[in-house]
C-alpha positions as CSV (number, residue, x, y, z in Angstrom):
1,X,-26.3,26.6,-126.3
2,X,-25.4,30.0,-125.4
3,X,-29.9,30.3,-124.8
4,X,-29.8,26.9,-122.8
5,X,-27.2,28.2,-121.2
6,X,-28.5,31.4,-120.1
7,X,-31.9,30.0,-119.3
8,X,-30.7,27.1,-116.3
9,X,-29.1,30.0,-115.0
10,X,-31.8,32.3,-115.0
11,X,-34.0,28.9,-113.6
12,X,-30.9,28.3,-111.1
13,X,-31.6,31.8,-109.7
14,X,-35.3,31.5,-109.5
15,X,-34.5,28.2,-107.8
16,X,-32.0,30.0,-105.2
17,X,-34.8,32.7,-104.4
18,X,-37.8,30.0,-104.2
19,X,-35.1,28.1,-101.6
20,X,-34.3,31.4,-99.5
21,X,-37.9,32.1,-99.2
22,X,-38.8,28.6,-97.8
23,X,-35.6,28.6,-95.5
24,X,-35.4,32.4,-94.1
25,X,-38.5,33.5,-93.5
26,X,-38.9,30.1,-91.1
27,X,-41.2,27.7,-93.1
28,X,-38.2,24.9,-93.3
29,X,-38.3,24.6,-89.6
30,X,-42.0,25.2,-89.1
31,X,-42.2,22.1,-91.6
32,X,-39.8,20.2,-89.3
33,X,-41.8,20.7,-86.5
34,X,-45.0,19.3,-88.1
35,X,-42.5,16.5,-89.0
36,X,-41.6,16.0,-85.6
37,X,-45.2,15.8,-84.5
38,X,-46.7,13.8,-86.9
39,X,-43.8,11.3,-86.1
40,X,-44.8,11.7,-82.2
41,X,-48.1,11.3,-82.9
42,X,-48.6,8.3,-85.1
43,X,-45.6,6.9,-82.4
44,X,-47.8,7.1,-79.4
45,X,-50.9,5.5,-81.4
46,X,-53.4,7.9,-82.5
47,X,-51.6,10.2,-84.0
48,X,-51.6,14.1,-84.4
49,X,-54.6,15.2,-85.4
50,X,-54.8,18.0,-88.2
51,X,-55.3,20.9,-85.7
52,X,-52.4,20.1,-84.0
53,X,-50.4,19.9,-86.8
54,X,-51.9,23.0,-87.8
55,X,-51.5,25.3,-84.8
56,X,-47.3,23.3,-84.7
57,X,-47.1,24.7,-88.1
58,X,-48.4,28.4,-87.4
59,X,-47.0,28.5,-83.6
60,X,-43.8,28.0,-84.9
61,X,-43.5,30.5,-87.2
62,X,-45.1,33.3,-85.2
63,X,-42.5,31.8,-81.9
64,X,-39.4,32.0,-84.9
65,X,-40.7,34.8,-87.4
66,X,-41.1,37.3,-84.4
67,X,-37.7,36.4,-82.5
68,X,-35.6,37.0,-86.2
69,X,-37.6,40.1,-87.0
70,X,-36.7,41.5,-83.8
71,X,-32.9,40.6,-83.3
72,X,-32.2,41.4,-86.8
73,X,-29.5,43.8,-86.2
74,X,-28.0,41.6,-83.2
75,X,-28.1,38.2,-85.7
76,X,-26.2,40.4,-88.5
77,X,-23.1,38.8,-87.1
78,X,-24.4,35.0,-86.9
79,X,-26.9,35.2,-89.7
80,X,-25.8,37.7,-92.2
81,X,-28.0,36.0,-95.5
82,X,-31.2,34.9,-93.4
83,X,-30.9,39.2,-91.7
84,X,-30.3,40.3,-95.6
85,X,-33.5,38.3,-96.7
86,X,-35.5,39.4,-93.6
87,X,-34.6,43.3,-94.1
88,X,-35.5,43.0,-97.7
89,X,-38.6,41.3,-96.9
90,X,-39.5,42.8,-93.6
91,X,-43.2,44.0,-94.8
92,X,-44.1,40.4,-95.6
93,X,-42.7,38.8,-92.6
94,X,-44.9,40.8,-90.6
95,X,-48.0,39.8,-92.9
96,X,-46.8,36.5,-92.6
97,X,-46.7,36.5,-88.6
98,X,-50.1,37.8,-88.5
99,X,-52.1,35.4,-90.4
100,X,-49.9,32.9,-89.0
101,X,-51.1,34.4,-85.3
102,X,-54.7,34.1,-86.9
103,X,-54.3,30.4,-87.6
104,X,-52.9,29.4,-84.8
105,X,-55.6,30.9,-82.6
106,X,-58.2,29.3,-85.2
107,X,-56.4,25.5,-84.8
108,X,-55.7,26.2,-80.7
109,X,-59.5,26.5,-80.5
110,X,-60.3,23.4,-82.8
111,X,-57.9,21.7,-80.9
112,X,-59.2,21.5,-77.2
113,X,-57.9,23.2,-74.0
114,X,-55.5,20.2,-73.3
115,X,-53.8,21.8,-76.4
116,X,-53.6,25.5,-75.5
117,X,-52.3,24.8,-72.3
118,X,-49.3,23.0,-73.3
119,X,-49.2,25.4,-76.5
120,X,-49.3,28.7,-74.1
121,X,-46.5,28.3,-72.2
122,X,-44.4,27.2,-75.0
123,X,-45.7,30.1,-76.6
124,X,-44.1,32.2,-73.4
125,X,-41.1,30.6,-73.5
126,X,-40.8,31.3,-77.7
127,X,-41.6,35.1,-76.6
128,X,-38.8,35.1,-73.6
129,X,-36.4,33.6,-76.2
130,X,-34.8,36.9,-76.6
131,X,-33.7,37.6,-72.9
132,X,-33.4,33.8,-72.1
133,X,-31.0,33.0,-74.8
134,X,-28.3,35.3,-73.3
135,X,-28.0,32.7,-70.6
136,X,-25.7,30.2,-71.5
137,X,-26.4,27.3,-69.8
138,X,-30.2,27.8,-70.5
139,X,-30.6,28.2,-73.8
140,X,-30.4,24.6,-75.0
141,X,-32.3,23.3,-72.2
142,X,-35.6,25.6,-73.0
143,X,-35.3,25.5,-76.6
144,X,-35.5,21.5,-76.1
145,X,-37.8,21.5,-73.5
146,X,-40.3,23.9,-75.7
147,X,-39.6,21.9,-79.4
148,X,-40.3,18.4,-77.3
149,X,-43.6,19.9,-75.3
150,X,-44.5,20.9,-79.3
151,X,-43.8,17.6,-81.0
152,X,-44.7,15.2,-78.3
153,X,-46.9,17.4,-76.0
154,X,-49.4,18.7,-78.2
155,X,-50.1,15.4,-79.9
156,X,-50.5,13.6,-76.7
157,X,-52.6,16.5,-74.8
158,X,-55.0,16.1,-77.9
159,X,-55.6,12.3,-78.2
160,X,-54.6,11.7,-74.3
161,X,-52.9,8.6,-75.5
162,X,-49.9,7.7,-72.9
163,X,-48.7,4.9,-74.9
164,X,-44.7,4.9,-74.6
165,X,-44.9,8.8,-73.6
166,X,-41.6,8.6,-71.7
167,X,-39.4,6.6,-74.5
168,X,-41.0,9.1,-77.4
169,X,-40.1,12.1,-74.9
170,X,-36.8,10.9,-75.0
171,X,-35.8,10.0,-78.6
172,X,-37.2,13.5,-79.6
173,X,-35.7,15.3,-76.7
174,X,-32.4,13.5,-76.9
175,X,-32.6,14.4,-81.2
176,X,-33.4,17.8,-80.6
177,X,-30.6,18.3,-78.1
178,X,-28.6,18.1,-80.8
179,X,-29.9,20.0,-83.7
180,X,-29.8,22.6,-80.9
181,X,-25.9,22.0,-80.4
182,X,-25.2,21.9,-83.8
183,X,-27.0,25.6,-84.2
184,X,-25.2,27.2,-81.2
185,X,-21.6,25.6,-82.6
186,X,-22.7,27.1,-86.0
187,X,-23.6,30.3,-84.4
188,X,-20.5,30.3,-82.0
189,X,-22.9,31.3,-79.1
190,X,-23.5,29.6,-75.3
191,X,-22.2,26.5,-74.1
192,X,-20.4,26.1,-77.6
193,X,-18.6,29.2,-77.8
194,X,-16.9,27.8,-74.5
195,X,-16.7,24.3,-75.5
196,X,-15.1,24.5,-78.4
197,X,-16.6,22.9,-81.9
198,X,-14.6,19.5,-81.2
199,X,-16.2,18.9,-77.7
200,X,-19.6,20.1,-79.7
201,X,-19.5,18.0,-82.0
202,X,-18.6,15.0,-79.5
203,X,-21.9,15.8,-77.7
204,X,-24.3,16.1,-79.8
205,X,-23.2,12.8,-81.7
206,X,-23.6,11.4,-77.9
207,X,-27.4,12.1,-77.9
208,X,-27.9,11.2,-80.9
209,X,-26.6,7.9,-80.2
210,X,-28.1,7.8,-77.0
211,X,-31.7,8.2,-79.0
212,X,-30.8,5.7,-81.0
213,X,-30.7,3.1,-78.2
214,X,-33.6,4.3,-76.7
215,X,-35.2,3.9,-79.8
216,X,-34.1,0.4,-80.5
217,X,-34.4,-1.0,-77.1
218,X,-38.1,0.9,-76.1
219,X,-40.8,-1.6,-78.2
220,X,-41.5,-2.1,-81.4
221,X,-43.8,1.3,-81.0
222,X,-40.8,3.4,-81.0
223,X,-38.8,1.4,-83.5
224,X,-39.9,4.0,-85.9
225,X,-38.6,6.7,-84.1
226,X,-34.9,5.2,-84.5
227,X,-34.9,7.3,-88.1
228,X,-34.7,10.5,-86.1
229,X,-31.0,10.3,-84.8
230,X,-29.9,8.6,-87.9
231,X,-31.0,10.6,-90.1
232,X,-28.9,13.5,-88.4
233,X,-25.8,11.5,-87.4
234,X,-24.4,12.3,-90.8
235,X,-24.9,16.2,-90.2
236,X,-22.5,15.6,-87.2
237,X,-20.4,13.2,-89.3
238,X,-20.4,16.1,-92.1
239,X,-20.4,19.4,-90.0
240,X,-20.0,22.6,-91.9
241,X,-20.5,25.7,-90.2
242,X,-21.6,27.6,-93.0
243,X,-25.1,29.3,-92.7
244,X,-26.8,27.6,-95.1
245,X,-25.7,23.7,-94.3
246,X,-27.1,24.7,-90.3
247,X,-30.1,26.0,-92.1
248,X,-30.7,23.4,-95.0
249,X,-28.8,20.7,-93.7
250,X,-29.1,20.4,-90.0
251,X,-32.4,21.5,-89.8
252,X,-33.4,19.0,-92.4
253,X,-32.2,16.1,-90.9
254,X,-34.9,17.3,-88.1
255,X,-37.9,17.4,-91.6
256,X,-36.3,14.2,-93.0
257,X,-35.9,12.2,-90.1
258,X,-39.6,12.9,-89.0
259,X,-41.2,12.4,-91.9
260,X,-39.5,9.2,-92.8
261,X,-40.5,8.4,-88.5
262,X,-44.0,9.5,-89.4
263,X,-44.3,7.5,-92.6
264,X,-42.5,4.5,-90.8
265,X,-45.0,5.1,-87.6
266,X,-48.7,5.8,-89.6
267,X,-47.4,2.2,-91.9
């Protein structure tokens, strides 16, 4: 029994280290971006080509990893576990960024000029994140715009498909806005710091309910996206301020909801 207990503890430690690697290296948030892009592309009718999905994943890795490497000291107060991981694995994360940048360049070349134009505009916003996030009123807006431009704009630009474009933009944008609100609440920064927890949670719930209403009323083609706010709503109802809750559960809701909506829209 003691040997079995030791093995289970070792297995638990390995799984925890693996979970940390996926979560704190930005792979988790990159997977969420891919799931949302696939869902939006399938809902628009033409799907999301493979180069667009690869560009989404690699570009997200570059932007988020660069930001976290640059701001590791400043993030110690709000994200101590993530900051500790980044300090331990700084060299590996720099290599990851370089590889992801090369992959993003290849994917952009394969995806075409229209996709590169959209991705380039978002990349500028992403690299300015360090400066822009100081402004409480701007941060939620540009983060939502950037994510919506990637997840909806890239597949739309690649396929020239605009069927149901604006309802898709609204559903994805409102869901992302709720995610941003919860992330700011977790870090106690931006508007979340000024408005307080209850108001931020009410605001996030309002965005998700609006997204649900739009998805259900916009027509059969957009209806699979109703899964996005439905999966995200429990993260508001059962919200916890912990760092792991925000990284795993709140961002994980985007991943799970996007993957499920993608499967429904593609089927």
